[in-house]
Steps between C-alpha positions, in 0.01 A plus 500: 500500500144505434577314186695238684209440730270468215737253339518297817128502535465388144750217560330393816167505317637274237646274763171477675319430176748231410469356848127488474521344157743236625310414818157479343580208272652309790184538711288408209707186439472402865124539487471306178709216653299486821158474344567191282654325811182557706282394212710190438484408865122546501475295185719227647291494816187484297636225280617303808165532665326393188739204461430395864127542446517292188689226683257491800206536272612199300566300810161590648328394176690174499422432865132580440486259208657233721266573781198485271625167363554357846160622616342334194691174572400511872132559401523202251652269762244617753219422256649153426533429872138596562389271216706215627367540848147506367567180296654329802202595717264363236711179469500468878125536522449242218736260667321541835164445328631194318628353820171563683306346210746201491439430870133563482437290199783250527267199523261628226634271224498202731143563620382528137647159433343330798151644448412220249605250761266658749218491246560129437491429878176692532345298214616172661353590836168567335471136399666335805167421667371315195613130541434434138766757403766386748729372227464822316584694815811291550608568146431867549711511816783326324481751220503787747797351683700450185411850377608663827826297501572621148453862612741453792752342273480796260559738783822308606346313791622141523418226743788359697527127445601340832372140544783240472770770490768561768393746761628858425427775748520754219178357358352280766361543850499176699193446715591161639725197437399135447709187503443301179688190407688507170491879470803719523511728803390862447285415198168678453234241550191711455395850412263651755466829330649586158757773468547742214773713338450829325759514233825431698359577850332260740174662602377206701697202632354155453389353834616141502542182701857372491646153556678446831878463504468214763670694774191524720 
C-alpha cells in the first residue's frame, strides 16, 4: 500500500510538472503578444502626433510666409501712398503759388510794353512850352499815339468802328437821335466815345448818336 501511495505521488508529481511546463509557455506567449501591441500602439500614436505636427508646422510656415509677404506689400503700398500724397501737396502748393503770381503780376508784360509810351509822353511834355518846338511836339504825340495803338493791337484790343454803320445794341450805346435827310434810320451818325473789344468780348460799348426813324 505504501508502494501504491508512492506511485500515486510520483504520478501526481509528474502531472503537476507537466502541467507547469504546459502552462508556462502559454503565459509567456500571452506576455510576448501583449508587449508588441502596446509598443505598436505607442508607436502609432507617436507617428500620428508627429504627422499632425508636421502638417500644422508646414501650414504655419506657409501662413507665416504669406503674412510676411502681405505685410511687405502693405508697407510698400503705404510708402507709395505717402510719396504720392507728398507729391500732390507739393503740386498743390506750386499751383496755388502760380495762381497767386499770375493774379499779382498779370499786367506785368503789358506794363513793360507801355513804359516806352510813357517815356515818350514825358519827353513831349518837356518841350510843349517851347513854341519853336510845337511841330516837334505834335510829331512826338503822334508817334506816342501810334505806338500805344500798336501795343493795344498786339494785346488783342480792337477799336469798334461805328460811324456810318447800322446801330447794333451789341456794340453801340445810343445817347441821342437826330433827324438827317437822306440817311437811313438807325444809322450811327457820330461817335461820342469810342468803344473797344478785347479779343471776342466787348469791353466798352461805343457811345453814339443815331439817325431818327422819323416816327417822332
